[in-house]
VOMI-880516 format. One record per residue (C-alpha): residue in one letter; z, x, y. Coordinates in steps of 0.05 Angstrom, whole numbers, padded with zeros to 5 digits, always signed. Layout:
VOMI-880516
AZXY/...
This chain:
VOMI-880516
X+01762+01929+01893/X+01815+01915+01949/X+01867+01948+01905/X+01827+02014+01900/X+01814+02013+01976/X+01887+02003+01990/X+01908+02056+01937/X+01861+02110+01961/X+01871+02091+02033/X+01944+02108+02024/X+01930+02170+01982/X+01884+02200+02035/X+01894+02161+02100/X+01970+02166+02103/X+01973+02242+02093/X+01919+02250+02145/X+01956+02206+02194/X+02023+02241+02182/X+01990+02309+02188/X+01956+02292+02252/X+02014+02257+02285/X+02070+02302+02266/X+02038+02369+02250/X+01988+02374+02307/X+01983+02449+02311/X+01972+02457+02236/X+01946+02388+02216/X+01893+02414+02169/X+01944+02458+02131/X+01993+02401+02128/X+01940+02353+02103/X+01917+02399+02049/X+01986+02411+02024/X+02000+02337+02020/X+01935+02325+01985/X+01949+02382+01934/X+02010+02344+01911/X+01962+02297+01875/X+01965+02348+01818/X+02025+02309+01792/X+01974+02260+01766/X+01962+02310+01709/X+02020+02272+01673/X+01969+02217+01664/X+01937+02260+01611/X+01998+02249+01566/X+01988+02174+01564/X+01956+02138+01505/X+01908+02106+01521/X+01890+02156+01575/X+01869+02100+01624/X+01895+02029+01626/X+01877+01989+01690/X+01935+01942+01678/X+01988+01995+01670/X+02037+02012+01726/X+02044+02088+01737/X+02115+02081+01765/X+02168+02097+01714/X+02115+02104+01659/X+02089+02174+01669/X+02139+02231+01669/X+02127+02255+01739/X+02126+02183+01765/X+02197+02165+01743/X+02254+02144+01788/X+02290+02210+01771/X+02230+02249+01794/X+02228+02208+01858/X+02300+02226+01875/X+02277+02299+01873/X+02216+02284+01916/X+02259+02251+01970/X+02306+02310+01966/X+02248+02357+01983/X+02242+02322+02051/X+02309+02350+02073/X+02286+02423+02071/X+02237+02451+02121/X+02201+02496+02068/X+02189+02437+02021/X+02180+02379+02069/X+02105+02374+02066/X+02106+02377+01990/X+02160+02322+01990/X+02119+02280+02039/X+02057+02285+01996/X+02097+02266+01934/X+02132+02207+01967/X+02066+02182+01997/X+02036+02188+01927/X+02093+02145+01899/X+02083+02094+01953/X+02009+02089+01935/X+02025+02080+01862/X+02081+02030+01875/X+02031+01990+01919/X+01985+01986+01858/X+02043+01960+01814/X+02061+01909+01866/X+01990+01885+01872/X+01983+01880+01798/X+02045+01835+01792/X+02028+01792+01852/X+01954+01779+01850/
């Protein structure tokens, strides 16, 4: 239960906070763009079994690999892709937190 609260708190709360604090004039647009990056979770559909509560997404699913994360961080350096990069990096932080909690609790 706590893991889900933290996971979804990061997924939704962090983009909202970032949007509100750093993109004040267009915070709704910034928030929606960052939330839209959750579409990368479609790569979970390639997994067998589809859902495994004990599985760490990081470096398991194709769009959750370390190689992909390098690209996501790279998106932060360009103004036109910054919000997409932020959304993707926040998404990876949320998923990495899940992995960390699975290993430590």
